[in-house]
mmCIF file of the N, C-alpha and C atoms, coordinates in Angstrom:
data_MODEL
# 
_entry.id   MODEL 
# 
loop_
_atom_site.group_PDB 
_atom_site.id 
_atom_site.type_symbol 
_atom_site.label_atom_id 
_atom_site.label_alt_id 
_atom_site.label_comp_id 
_atom_site.label_asym_id 
_atom_site.label_entity_id 
_atom_site.label_seq_id 
_atom_site.pdbx_PDB_ins_code 
_atom_site.Cartn_x 
_atom_site.Cartn_y 
_atom_site.Cartn_z 
_atom_site.occupancy 
_atom_site.B_iso_or_equiv 
_atom_site.pdbx_formal_charge 
_atom_site.auth_seq_id 
_atom_site.auth_comp_id 
_atom_site.auth_asym_id 
_atom_site.auth_atom_id 
_atom_site.pdbx_PDB_model_num 
ATOM 1   N N  . MET A 1 1  ? 183.243 82.987  49.506 1.00 0.00 ? 1  MET A N  1 
ATOM 2   C CA . MET A 1 1  ? 182.468 84.158  49.159 1.00 0.00 ? 1  MET A CA 1 
ATOM 3   C C  . MET A 1 1  ? 182.699 84.453  47.673 1.00 0.00 ? 1  MET A C  1 
ATOM 4   N N  . SER A 1 2  ? 181.625 84.728  46.976 1.00 0.00 ? 2  SER A N  1 
ATOM 5   C CA . SER A 1 2  ? 181.756 84.959  45.536 1.00 0.00 ? 2  SER A CA 1 
ATOM 6   C C  . SER A 1 2  ? 182.132 86.409  45.238 1.00 0.00 ? 2  SER A C  1 
ATOM 7   N N  . SER A 1 3  ? 182.709 86.588  44.061 1.00 0.00 ? 3  SER A N  1 
ATOM 8   C CA . SER A 1 3  ? 183.071 87.922  43.597 1.00 0.00 ? 3  SER A CA 1 
ATOM 9   C C  . SER A 1 3  ? 182.493 88.106  42.196 1.00 0.00 ? 3  SER A C  1 
ATOM 10  N N  . ILE A 1 4  ? 181.818 89.213  42.001 1.00 0.00 ? 4  ILE A N  1 
ATOM 11  C CA . ILE A 1 4  ? 181.148 89.537  40.741 1.00 0.00 ? 4  ILE A CA 1 
ATOM 12  C C  . ILE A 1 4  ? 181.863 90.727  40.113 1.00 0.00 ? 4  ILE A C  1 
ATOM 13  N N  . HIS A 1 5  ? 182.070 90.663  38.807 1.00 0.00 ? 5  HIS A N  1 
ATOM 14  C CA . HIS A 1 5  ? 182.702 91.792  38.116 1.00 0.00 ? 5  HIS A CA 1 
ATOM 15  C C  . HIS A 1 5  ? 181.734 92.970  38.089 1.00 0.00 ? 5  HIS A C  1 
ATOM 16  N N  . GLY A 1 6  ? 182.252 94.160  38.252 1.00 0.00 ? 6  GLY A N  1 
ATOM 17  C CA . GLY A 1 6  ? 181.446 95.378  38.216 1.00 0.00 ? 6  GLY A CA 1 
ATOM 18  C C  . GLY A 1 6  ? 180.637 95.534  36.947 1.00 0.00 ? 6  GLY A C  1 
ATOM 19  N N  . HIS A 1 7  ? 181.089 94.916  35.842 1.00 0.00 ? 7  HIS A N  1 
ATOM 20  C CA . HIS A 1 7  ? 180.324 94.966  34.590 1.00 0.00 ? 7  HIS A CA 1 
ATOM 21  C C  . HIS A 1 7  ? 178.924 94.409  34.779 1.00 0.00 ? 7  HIS A C  1 
ATOM 22  N N  . GLU A 1 8  ? 178.798 93.381  35.611 1.00 0.00 ? 8  GLU A N  1 
ATOM 23  C CA . GLU A 1 8  ? 177.489 92.764  35.840 1.00 0.00 ? 8  GLU A CA 1 
ATOM 24  C C  . GLU A 1 8  ? 176.533 93.736  36.523 1.00 0.00 ? 8  GLU A C  1 
ATOM 25  N N  . VAL A 1 9  ? 177.044 94.524  37.431 1.00 0.00 ? 9  VAL A N  1 
ATOM 26  C CA . VAL A 1 9  ? 176.224 95.534  38.096 1.00 0.00 ? 9  VAL A CA 1 
ATOM 27  C C  . VAL A 1 9  ? 175.812 96.609  37.091 1.00 0.00 ? 9  VAL A C  1 
ATOM 28  N N  . MET A 1 10 ? 176.752 97.020  36.251 1.00 0.00 ? 10 MET A N  1 
ATOM 29  C CA . MET A 1 10 ? 176.426 98.033  35.245 1.00 0.00 ? 10 MET A CA 1 
ATOM 30  C C  . MET A 1 10 ? 175.380 97.505  34.264 1.00 0.00 ? 10 MET A C  1 
ATOM 31  N N  . ARG A 1 11 ? 175.487 96.231  33.880 1.00 0.00 ? 11 ARG A N  1 
ATOM 32  C CA . ARG A 1 11 ? 174.483 95.638  32.986 1.00 0.00 ? 11 ARG A CA 1 
ATOM 33  C C  . ARG A 1 11 ? 173.122 95.568  33.672 1.00 0.00 ? 11 ARG A C  1 
ATOM 34  N N  . MET A 1 12 ? 173.116 95.250  34.970 1.00 0.00 ? 12 MET A N  1 
ATOM 35  C CA . MET A 1 12 ? 171.863 95.230  35.726 1.00 0.00 ? 12 MET A CA 1 
ATOM 36  C C  . MET A 1 12 ? 171.185 96.589  35.658 1.00 0.00 ? 12 MET A C  1 
ATOM 37  N N  . MET A 1 13 ? 171.989 97.640  35.805 1.00 0.00 ? 13 MET A N  1 
ATOM 38  C CA . MET A 1 13 ? 171.436 98.995  35.765 1.00 0.00 ? 13 MET A CA 1 
ATOM 39  C C  . MET A 1 13 ? 170.878 99.329  34.387 1.00 0.00 ? 13 MET A C  1 
ATOM 40  N N  . VAL A 1 14 ? 171.611 98.979  33.336 1.00 0.00 ? 14 VAL A N  1 
ATOM 41  C CA . VAL A 1 14 ? 171.138 99.234  31.968 1.00 0.00 ? 14 VAL A CA 1 
ATOM 42  C C  . VAL A 1 14 ? 169.845 98.464  31.721 1.00 0.00 ? 14 VAL A C  1 
ATOM 43  N N  . ASP A 1 15 ? 169.825 97.199  32.104 1.00 0.00 ? 15 ASP A N  1 
ATOM 44  C CA . ASP A 1 15 ? 168.640 96.365  31.881 1.00 0.00 ? 15 ASP A CA 1 
ATOM 45  C C  . ASP A 1 15 ? 167.414 96.883  32.617 1.00 0.00 ? 15 ASP A C  1 
ATOM 46  N N  . SER A 1 16 ? 167.630 97.486  33.773 1.00 0.00 ? 16 SER A N  1 
ATOM 47  C CA . SER A 1 16 ? 166.489 97.999  34.546 1.00 0.00 ? 16 SER A CA 1 
ATOM 48  C C  . SER A 1 16 ? 165.893 99.244  33.899 1.00 0.00 ? 16 SER A C  1 
ATOM 49  N N  . GLY A 1 17 ? 166.730 100.001 33.191 1.00 0.00 ? 17 GLY A N  1 
ATOM 50  C CA . GLY A 1 17 ? 166.250 101.220 32.543 1.00 0.00 ? 17 GLY A CA 1 
ATOM 51  C C  . GLY A 1 17 ? 165.843 102.319 33.503 1.00 0.00 ? 17 GLY A C  1 
ATOM 52  N N  . LYS A 1 18 ? 166.267 102.217 34.735 1.00 0.00 ? 18 LYS A N  1 
ATOM 53  C CA . LYS A 1 18 ? 165.860 103.231 35.707 1.00 0.00 ? 18 LYS A CA 1 
ATOM 54  C C  . LYS A 1 18 ? 167.052 103.922 36.346 1.00 0.00 ? 18 LYS A C  1 
ATOM 55  N N  . ALA A 1 19 ? 166.771 105.034 36.967 1.00 0.00 ? 19 ALA A N  1 
ATOM 56  C CA . ALA A 1 19 ? 167.775 105.757 37.755 1.00 0.00 ? 19 ALA A CA 1 
ATOM 57  C C  . ALA A 1 19 ? 167.539 105.430 39.221 1.00 0.00 ? 19 ALA A C  1 
ATOM 58  N N  . TYR A 1 20 ? 168.596 105.368 39.973 1.00 0.00 ? 20 TYR A N  1 
ATOM 59  C CA . TYR A 1 20 ? 168.543 104.986 41.380 1.00 0.00 ? 20 TYR A CA 1 
ATOM 60  C C  . TYR A 1 20 ? 169.117 106.095 42.259 1.00 0.00 ? 20 TYR A C  1 
ATOM 61  N N  . SER A 1 21 ? 168.520 106.281 43.418 1.00 0.00 ? 21 SER A N  1 
ATOM 62  C CA . SER A 1 21 ? 169.225 107.062 44.434 1.00 0.00 ? 21 SER A CA 1 
ATOM 63  C C  . SER A 1 21 ? 170.376 106.173 44.900 1.00 0.00 ? 21 SER A C  1 
ATOM 64  N N  . ARG A 1 22 ? 171.345 106.751 45.542 1.00 0.00 ? 22 ARG A N  1 
ATOM 65  C CA . ARG A 1 22 ? 172.487 105.958 46.021 1.00 0.00 ? 22 ARG A CA 1 
ATOM 66  C C  . ARG A 1 22 ? 172.022 104.808 46.929 1.00 0.00 ? 22 ARG A C  1 
ATOM 67  N N  . PRO A 1 23 ? 171.170 105.049 47.934 1.00 0.00 ? 23 PRO A N  1 
ATOM 68  C CA . PRO A 1 23 ? 170.713 103.929 48.779 1.00 0.00 ? 23 PRO A CA 1 
ATOM 69  C C  . PRO A 1 23 ? 169.911 102.888 47.993 1.00 0.00 ? 23 PRO A C  1 
ATOM 70  N N  . GLU A 1 24 ? 169.096 103.322 47.032 1.00 0.00 ? 24 GLU A N  1 
ATOM 71  C CA . GLU A 1 24 ? 168.334 102.373 46.216 1.00 0.00 ? 24 GLU A CA 1 
ATOM 72  C C  . GLU A 1 24 ? 169.267 101.489 45.396 1.00 0.00 ? 24 GLU A C  1 
ATOM 73  N N  . LEU A 1 25 ? 170.330 102.081 44.864 1.00 0.00 ? 25 LEU A N  1 
ATOM 74  C CA . LEU A 1 25 ? 171.267 101.314 44.055 1.00 0.00 ? 25 LEU A CA 1 
ATOM 75  C C  . LEU A 1 25 ? 171.985 100.275 44.905 1.00 0.00 ? 25 LEU A C  1 
ATOM 76  N N  . VAL A 1 26 ? 172.466 100.668 46.049 1.00 0.00 ? 26 VAL A N  1 
ATOM 77  C CA . VAL A 1 26 ? 173.149 99.712  46.940 1.00 0.00 ? 26 VAL A CA 1 
ATOM 78  C C  . VAL A 1 26 ? 172.193 98.578  47.312 1.00 0.00 ? 26 VAL A C  1 
ATOM 79  N N  . SER A 1 27 ? 170.956 98.922  47.626 1.00 0.00 ? 27 SER A N  1 
ATOM 80  C CA . SER A 1 27 ? 169.957 97.918  47.972 1.00 0.00 ? 27 SER A CA 1 
ATOM 81  C C  . SER A 1 27 ? 169.672 96.982  46.800 1.00 0.00 ? 27 SER A C  1 
ATOM 82  N N  . ALA A 1 28 ? 169.540 97.528  45.596 1.00 0.00 ? 28 ALA A N  1 
ATOM 83  C CA . ALA A 1 28 ? 169.274 96.712  44.406 1.00 0.00 ? 28 ALA A CA 1 
ATOM 84  C C  . ALA A 1 28 ? 170.440 95.771  44.119 1.00 0.00 ? 28 ALA A C  1 
ATOM 85  N N  . ILE A 1 29 ? 171.664 96.254  44.299 1.00 0.00 ? 29 ILE A N  1 
ATOM 86  C CA . ILE A 1 29 ? 172.846 95.412  44.091 1.00 0.00 ? 29 ILE A CA 1 
ATOM 87  C C  . ILE A 1 29 ? 172.835 94.251  45.081 1.00 0.00 ? 29 ILE A C  1 
ATOM 88  N N  . LYS A 1 30 ? 172.577 94.543  46.335 1.00 0.00 ? 30 LYS A N  1 
ATOM 89  C CA . LYS A 1 30 ? 172.555 93.490  47.360 1.00 0.00 ? 30 LYS A CA 1 
ATOM 90  C C  . LYS A 1 30 ? 171.427 92.500  47.110 1.00 0.00 ? 30 LYS A C  1 
ATOM 91  N N  . GLU A 1 31 ? 170.280 92.994  46.670 1.00 0.00 ? 31 GLU A N  1 
ATOM 92  C CA . GLU A 1 31 ? 169.149 92.116  46.381 1.00 0.00 ? 31 GLU A CA 1 
ATOM 93  C C  . GLU A 1 31 ? 169.464 91.203  45.192 1.00 0.00 ? 31 GLU A C  1 
ATOM 94  N N  . GLN A 1 32 ? 170.076 91.761  44.170 1.00 0.00 ? 32 GLN A N  1 
ATOM 95  C CA . GLN A 1 32 ? 170.376 90.996  42.956 1.00 0.00 ? 32 GLN A CA 1 
ATOM 96  C C  . GLN A 1 32 ? 171.513 89.989  43.163 1.00 0.00 ? 32 GLN A C  1 
ATOM 97  N N  . PHE A 1 33 ? 172.559 90.394  43.862 1.00 0.00 ? 33 PHE A N  1 
ATOM 98  C CA . PHE A 1 33 ? 173.773 89.586  43.925 1.00 0.00 ? 33 PHE A CA 1 
ATOM 99  C C  . PHE A 1 33 ? 174.056 88.974  45.298 1.00 0.00 ? 33 PHE A C  1 
ATOM 100 N N  . GLY A 1 34 ? 173.353 89.414  46.311 1.00 0.00 ? 34 GLY A N  1 
ATOM 101 C CA . GLY A 1 34 ? 173.553 88.861  47.649 1.00 0.00 ? 34 GLY A CA 1 
ATOM 102 C C  . GLY A 1 34 ? 174.206 89.860  48.592 1.00 0.00 ? 34 GLY A C  1 
ATOM 103 N N  . GLU A 1 35 ? 173.777 89.823  49.809 1.00 0.00 ? 35 GLU A N  1 
ATOM 104 C CA . GLU A 1 35 ? 174.223 90.750  50.847 1.00 0.00 ? 35 GLU A CA 1 
ATOM 105 C C  . GLU A 1 35 ? 175.734 90.713  51.063 1.00 0.00 ? 35 GLU A C  1 
ATOM 106 N N  . HIS A 1 36 ? 176.324 89.528  50.982 1.00 0.00 ? 36 HIS A N  1 
ATOM 107 C CA . HIS A 1 36 ? 177.738 89.368  51.329 1.00 0.00 ? 36 HIS A CA 1 
ATOM 108 C C  . HIS A 1 36 ? 178.650 89.230  50.109 1.00 0.00 ? 36 HIS A C  1 
ATOM 109 N N  . THR A 1 37 ? 178.093 89.404  48.928 1.00 0.00 ? 37 THR A N  1 
ATOM 110 C CA . THR A 1 37 ? 178.894 89.299  47.710 1.00 0.00 ? 37 THR A CA 1 
ATOM 111 C C  . THR A 1 37 ? 179.911 90.422  47.660 1.00 0.00 ? 37 THR A C  1 
ATOM 112 N N  . ARG A 1 38 ? 181.085 90.112  47.151 1.00 0.00 ? 38 ARG A N  1 
ATOM 113 C CA . ARG A 1 38 ? 182.119 91.114  46.918 1.00 0.00 ? 38 ARG A CA 1 
ATOM 114 C C  . ARG A 1 38 ? 182.238 91.308  45.412 1.00 0.00 ? 38 ARG A C  1 
ATOM 115 N N  . PHE A 1 39 ? 182.759 92.450  45.047 1.00 0.00 ? 39 PHE A N  1 
ATOM 116 C CA . PHE A 1 39 ? 182.838 92.844  43.646 1.00 0.00 ? 39 PHE A CA 1 
ATOM 117 C C  . PHE A 1 39 ? 184.272 93.180  43.285 1.00 0.00 ? 39 PHE A C  1 
ATOM 118 N N  . HIS A 1 40 ? 184.577 92.974  42.014 1.00 0.00 ? 40 HIS A N  1 
ATOM 119 C CA . HIS A 1 40 ? 185.910 93.317  41.516 1.00 0.00 ? 40 HIS A CA 1 
ATOM 120 C C  . HIS A 1 40 ? 185.773 94.005  40.162 1.00 0.00 ? 40 HIS A C  1 
ATOM 121 N N  . THR A 1 41 ? 186.829 94.680  39.784 1.00 0.00 ? 41 THR A N  1 
ATOM 122 C CA . THR A 1 41 ? 186.939 95.294  38.466 1.00 0.00 ? 41 THR A CA 1 
ATOM 123 C C  . THR A 1 41 ? 188.332 94.947  37.959 1.00 0.00 ? 41 THR A C  1 
ATOM 124 N N  . CYS A 1 42 ? 188.704 95.549  36.876 1.00 0.00 ? 42 CYS A N  1 
ATOM 125 C CA . CYS A 1 42 ? 190.033 95.292  36.324 1.00 0.00 ? 42 CYS A CA 1 
ATOM 126 C C  . CYS A 1 42 ? 191.138 95.809  37.247 1.00 0.00 ? 42 CYS A C  1 
ATOM 127 N N  . SER A 1 43 ? 190.798 96.772  38.117 1.00 0.00 ? 43 SER A N  1 
ATOM 128 C CA . SER A 1 43 ? 191.840 97.391  38.940 1.00 0.00 ? 43 SER A CA 1 
ATOM 129 C C  . SER A 1 43 ? 191.563 97.373  40.442 1.00 0.00 ? 43 SER A C  1 
ATOM 130 N N  . ALA A 1 44 ? 190.490 96.725  40.869 1.00 0.00 ? 44 ALA A N  1 
ATOM 131 C CA . ALA A 1 44 ? 190.175 96.684  42.304 1.00 0.00 ? 44 ALA A CA 1 
ATOM 132 C C  . ALA A 1 44 ? 189.492 95.357  42.633 1.00 0.00 ? 44 ALA A C  1 
ATOM 133 N N  . GLU A 1 45 ? 189.646 94.926  43.887 1.00 0.00 ? 45 GLU A N  1 
ATOM 134 C CA . GLU A 1 45 ? 189.069 93.666  44.330 1.00 0.00 ? 45 GLU A CA 1 
ATOM 135 C C  . GLU A 1 45 ? 188.442 93.824  45.705 1.00 0.00 ? 45 GLU A C  1 
ATOM 136 N N  . GLN A 1 46 ? 187.629 92.839  46.054 1.00 0.00 ? 46 GLN A N  1 
ATOM 137 C CA . GLN A 1 46 ? 187.039 92.719  47.388 1.00 0.00 ? 46 GLN A CA 1 
ATOM 138 C C  . GLN A 1 46 ? 186.232 93.944  47.816 1.00 0.00 ? 46 GLN A C  1 
ATOM 139 N N  . MET A 1 47 ? 185.502 94.548  46.883 1.00 0.00 ? 47 MET A N  1 
ATOM 140 C CA . MET A 1 47 ? 184.678 95.707  47.211 1.00 0.00 ? 47 MET A CA 1 
ATOM 141 C C  . MET A 1 47 ? 183.288 95.273  47.661 1.00 0.00 ? 47 MET A C  1 
ATOM 142 N N  . THR A 1 48 ? 182.762 95.976  48.639 1.00 0.00 ? 48 THR A N  1 
ATOM 143 C CA . THR A 1 48 ? 181.364 95.818  49.021 1.00 0.00 ? 48 THR A CA 1 
ATOM 144 C C  . THR A 1 48 ? 180.508 96.532  47.972 1.00 0.00 ? 48 THR A C  1 
ATOM 145 N N  . ALA A 1 49 ? 179.205 96.375  48.059 1.00 0.00 ? 49 ALA A N  1 
ATOM 146 C CA . ALA A 1 49 ? 178.307 97.087  47.140 1.00 0.00 ? 49 ALA A CA 1 
ATOM 147 C C  . ALA A 1 49 ? 178.520 98.594  47.262 1.00 0.00 ? 49 ALA A C  1 
ATOM 148 N N  . GLU A 1 50 ? 178.647 99.081  48.482 1.00 0.00 ? 50 GLU A N  1 
ATOM 149 C CA . GLU A 1 50 ? 178.859 100.514 48.709 1.00 0.00 ? 50 GLU A CA 1 
ATOM 150 C C  . GLU A 1 50 ? 180.160 100.986 48.079 1.00 0.00 ? 50 GLU A C  1 
ATOM 151 N N  . ALA A 1 51 ? 181.222 100.206 48.271 1.00 0.00 ? 51 ALA A N  1 
ATOM 152 C CA . ALA A 1 51 ? 182.524 100.572 47.711 1.00 0.00 ? 51 ALA A CA 1 
ATOM 153 C C  . ALA A 1 51 ? 182.497 100.539 46.184 1.00 0.00 ? 51 ALA A C  1 
ATOM 154 N N  . LEU A 1 52 ? 181.760 99.587  45.609 1.00 0.00 ? 52 LEU A N  1 
ATOM 155 C CA . LEU A 1 52 ? 181.657 99.525  44.152 1.00 0.00 ? 52 LEU A CA 1 
ATOM 156 C C  . LEU A 1 52 ? 180.938 100.753 43.604 1.00 0.00 ? 52 LEU A C  1 
ATOM 157 N N  . VAL A 1 53 ? 179.868 101.177 44.258 1.00 0.00 ? 53 VAL A N  1 
ATOM 158 C CA . VAL A 1 53 ? 179.160 102.384 43.821 1.00 0.00 ? 53 VAL A CA 1 
ATOM 159 C C  . VAL A 1 53 ? 180.108 103.578 43.869 1.00 0.00 ? 53 VAL A C  1 
ATOM 160 N N  . ASP A 1 54 ? 180.868 103.715 44.934 1.00 0.00 ? 54 ASP A N  1 
ATOM 161 C CA . ASP A 1 54 ? 181.860 104.800 45.027 1.00 0.00 ? 54 ASP A CA 1 
ATOM 162 C C  . ASP A 1 54 ? 182.872 104.702 43.897 1.00 0.00 ? 54 ASP A C  1 
ATOM 163 N N  . PHE A 1 55 ? 183.368 103.498 43.652 1.00 0.00 ? 55 PHE A N  1 
ATOM 164 C CA . PHE A 1 55 ? 184.368 103.265 42.612 1.00 0.00 ? 55 PHE A CA 1 
ATOM 165 C C  . PHE A 1 55 ? 183.834 103.672 41.238 1.00 0.00 ? 55 PHE A C  1 
ATOM 166 N N  . LEU A 1 56 ? 182.634 103.219 40.911 1.00 0.00 ? 56 LEU A N  1 
ATOM 167 C CA . LEU A 1 56 ? 182.047 103.536 39.604 1.00 0.00 ? 56 LEU A CA 1 
ATOM 168 C C  . LEU A 1 56 ? 181.757 105.025 39.471 1.00 0.00 ? 56 LEU A C  1 
ATOM 169 N N  . GLU A 1 57 ? 181.311 105.630 40.555 1.00 0.00 ? 57 GLU A N  1 
ATOM 170 C CA . GLU A 1 57 ? 181.037 107.069 40.518 1.00 0.00 ? 57 GLU A CA 1 
ATOM 171 C C  . GLU A 1 57 ? 182.328 107.860 40.313 1.00 0.00 ? 57 GLU A C  1 
ATOM 172 N N  . ASP A 1 58 ? 183.376 107.479 41.008 1.00 0.00 ? 58 ASP A N  1 
ATOM 173 C CA . ASP A 1 58 ? 184.669 108.163 40.880 1.00 0.00 ? 58 ASP A CA 1 
ATOM 174 C C  . ASP A 1 58 ? 185.217 108.086 39.462 1.00 0.00 ? 58 ASP A C  1 
ATOM 175 N N  . ARG A 1 59 ? 184.850 107.045 38.742 1.00 0.00 ? 59 ARG A N  1 
ATOM 176 C CA . ARG A 1 59 ? 185.329 106.871 37.377 1.00 0.00 ? 59 ARG A CA 1 
ATOM 177 C C  . ARG A 1 59 ? 184.366 107.405 36.326 1.00 0.00 ? 59 ARG A C  1 
ATOM 178 N N  . GLY A 1 60 ? 183.323 108.091 36.780 1.00 0.00 ? 60 GLY A N  1 
ATOM 179 C CA . GLY A 1 60 ? 182.400 108.740 35.858 1.00 0.00 ? 60 GLY A CA 1 
ATOM 180 C C  . GLY A 1 60 ? 181.537 107.779 35.056 1.00 0.00 ? 60 GLY A C  1 
ATOM 181 N N  . LYS A 1 61 ? 181.255 106.608 35.605 1.00 0.00 ? 61 LYS A N  1 
ATOM 182 C CA . LYS A 1 61 ? 180.469 105.607 34.875 1.00 0.00 ? 61 LYS A CA 1 
ATOM 183 C C  . LYS A 1 61 ? 178.969 105.896 34.889 1.00 0.00 ? 61 LYS A C  1 
ATOM 184 N N  . PHE A 1 62 ? 178.496 106.628 35.876 1.00 0.00 ? 62 PHE A N  1 
ATOM 185 C CA . PHE A 1 62 ? 177.062 106.885 35.996 1.00 0.00 ? 62 PHE A CA 1 
ATOM 186 C C  . PHE A 1 62 ? 176.642 108.095 35.175 1.00 0.00 ? 62 PHE A C  1 
ATOM 187 N N  . THR A 1 63 ? 175.376 108.082 34.781 1.00 0.00 ? 63 THR A N  1 
ATOM 188 C CA . THR A 1 63 ? 174.760 109.275 34.221 1.00 0.00 ? 63 THR A CA 1 
ATOM 189 C C  . THR A 1 63 ? 173.846 109.817 35.314 1.00 0.00 ? 63 THR A C  1 
ATOM 190 N N  . ALA A 1 64 ? 173.905 111.105 35.537 1.00 0.00 ? 64 ALA A N  1 
ATOM 191 C CA . ALA A 1 64 ? 173.097 111.711 36.601 1.00 0.00 ? 64 ALA A CA 1 
ATOM 192 C C  . ALA A 1 64 ? 171.853 112.347 36.006 1.00 0.00 ? 64 ALA A C  1 
ATOM 193 N N  . SER A 1 65 ? 170.751 112.219 36.730 1.00 0.00 ? 65 SER A N  1 
ATOM 194 C CA . SER A 1 65 ? 169.504 112.865 36.336 1.00 0.00 ? 65 SER A CA 1 
ATOM 195 C C  . SER A 1 65 ? 168.756 113.235 37.605 1.00 0.00 ? 65 SER A C  1 
ATOM 196 N N  . GLU A 1 66 ? 167.619 113.875 37.432 1.00 0.00 ? 66 GLU A N  1 
ATOM 197 C CA . GLU A 1 66 ? 166.806 114.214 38.605 1.00 0.00 ? 66 GLU A CA 1 
ATOM 198 C C  . GLU A 1 66 ? 166.382 112.961 39.355 1.00 0.00 ? 66 GLU A C  1 
ATOM 199 N N  . GLY A 1 67 ? 166.243 111.848 38.623 1.00 0.00 ? 67 GLY A N  1 
ATOM 200 C CA . GLY A 1 67 ? 165.828 110.593 39.238 1.00 0.00 ? 67 GLY A CA 1 
ATOM 201 C C  . GLY A 1 67 ? 166.931 109.872 39.975 1.00 0.00 ? 67 GLY A C  1 
ATOM 202 N N  . GLY A 1 68 ? 168.180 110.301 39.775 1.00 0.00 ? 68 GLY A N  1 
ATOM 203 C CA . GLY A 1 68 ? 169.288 109.662 40.470 1.00 0.00 ? 68 GLY A CA 1 
ATOM 204 C C  . GLY A 1 68 ? 170.377 109.219 39.519 1.00 0.00 ? 68 GLY A C  1 
ATOM 205 N N  . LEU A 1 69 ? 171.015 108.112 39.869 1.00 0.00 ? 69 LEU A N  1 
ATOM 206 C CA . LEU A 1 69 ? 172.134 107.578 39.097 1.00 0.00 ? 69 LEU A CA 1 
ATOM 207 C C  . LEU A 1 69 ? 171.626 106.566 38.085 1.00 0.00 ? 69 LEU A C  1 
ATOM 208 N N  . GLY A 1 70 ? 172.041 106.718 36.849 1.00 0.00 ? 70 GLY A N  1 
ATOM 209 C CA . GLY A 1 70 ? 171.684 105.778 35.795 1.00 0.00 ? 70 GLY A CA 1 
ATOM 210 C C  . GLY A 1 70 ? 172.943 105.255 35.140 1.00 0.00 ? 70 GLY A C  1 
ATOM 211 N N  . MET A 1 71 ? 172.757 104.417 34.139 1.00 0.00 ? 71 MET A N  1 
ATOM 212 C CA . MET A 1 71 ? 173.885 103.830 33.442 1.00 0.00 ? 71 MET A CA 1 
ATOM 213 C C  . MET A 1 71 ? 173.603 103.832 31.956 1.00 0.00 ? 71 MET A C  1 
ATOM 214 N N  . ASP A 1 72 ? 174.564 104.307 31.189 1.00 0.00 ? 72 ASP A N  1 
ATOM 215 C CA . ASP A 1 72 ? 174.510 104.266 29.745 1.00 0.00 ? 72 ASP A CA 1 
ATOM 216 C C  . ASP A 1 72 ? 175.339 103.069 29.296 1.00 0.00 ? 72 ASP A C  1 
ATOM 217 N N  . ALA A 1 73 ? 174.771 102.227 28.442 1.00 0.00 ? 73 ALA A N  1 
ATOM 218 C CA . ALA A 1 73 ? 175.473 101.011 28.006 1.00 0.00 ? 73 ALA A CA 1 
ATOM 219 C C  . ALA A 1 73 ? 176.841 101.331 27.398 1.00 0.00 ? 73 ALA A C  1 
ATOM 220 N N  . GLN A 1 74 ? 177.007 102.503 26.845 1.00 0.00 ? 74 GLN A N  1 
ATOM 221 C CA . GLN A 1 74 ? 178.294 102.887 26.269 1.00 0.00 ? 74 GLN A CA 1 
ATOM 222 C C  . GLN A 1 74 ? 179.390 103.048 27.309 1.00 0.00 ? 74 GLN A C  1 
ATOM 223 N N  . ASN A 1 75 ? 179.001 103.177 28.576 1.00 0.00 ? 75 ASN A N  1 
ATOM 224 C CA . ASN A 1 75 ? 179.987 103.327 29.651 1.00 0.00 ? 75 ASN A CA 1 
ATOM 225 C C  . ASN A 1 75 ? 180.530 101.989 30.159 1.00 0.00 ? 75 ASN A C  1 
ATOM 226 N N  . ILE A 1 76 ? 180.053 100.900 29.578 1.00 0.00 ? 76 ILE A N  1 
ATOM 227 C CA . ILE A 1 76 ? 180.515 99.580  29.991 1.00 0.00 ? 76 ILE A CA 1 
ATOM 228 C C  . ILE A 1 76 ? 181.559 99.096  28.997 1.00 0.00 ? 76 ILE A C  1 
ATOM 229 N N  . CYS A 1 77 ? 182.772 98.862  29.479 1.00 0.00 ? 77 CYS A N  1 
ATOM 230 C CA . CYS A 1 77 ? 183.787 98.303  28.594 1.00 0.00 ? 77 CYS A CA 1 
ATOM 231 C C  . CYS A 1 77 ? 183.523 96.791  28.494 1.00 0.00 ? 77 CYS A C  1 
ATOM 232 N N  . ASP A 1 78 ? 183.957 96.184  27.416 1.00 0.00 ? 78 ASP A N  1 
ATOM 233 C CA . ASP A 1 78 ? 183.616 94.779  27.169 1.00 0.00 ? 78 ASP A CA 1 
ATOM 234 C C  . ASP A 1 78 ? 184.691 93.785  27.557 1.00 0.00 ? 78 ASP A C  1 
ATOM 235 N N  . HIS A 1 79 ? 185.734 94.214  28.228 1.00 0.00 ? 79 HIS A N  1 
ATOM 236 C CA . HIS A 1 79 ? 186.741 93.247  28.646 1.00 0.00 ? 79 HIS A CA 1 
ATOM 237 C C  . HIS A 1 79 ? 186.403 92.716  30.025 1.00 0.00 ? 79 HIS A C  1 
ATOM 238 N N  . GLU A 1 80 ? 186.967 91.605  30.361 1.00 0.00 ? 80 GLU A N  1 
ATOM 239 C CA . GLU A 1 80 ? 186.705 90.983  31.683 1.00 0.00 ? 80 GLU A CA 1 
ATOM 240 C C  . GLU A 1 80 ? 187.916 91.031  32.501 1.00 0.00 ? 80 GLU A C  1 
# 
């Protein structure tokens, strides 16, 4: 099973230029990276798409708007 760094999900969000509802974001992540893909960050491993969204939200990575959750490129750190 593959593992994708959370940075890739954040870049996907920036590239899309859109805000997502929580279910839309989870669905977009699964569509882009695969239903069974797991995600990791510098401090967590083996997260599902749902767990990654929770993780990123808890760390204040999203920008909130009426349209839902968005991503500002400045919120993405450049280390791997």
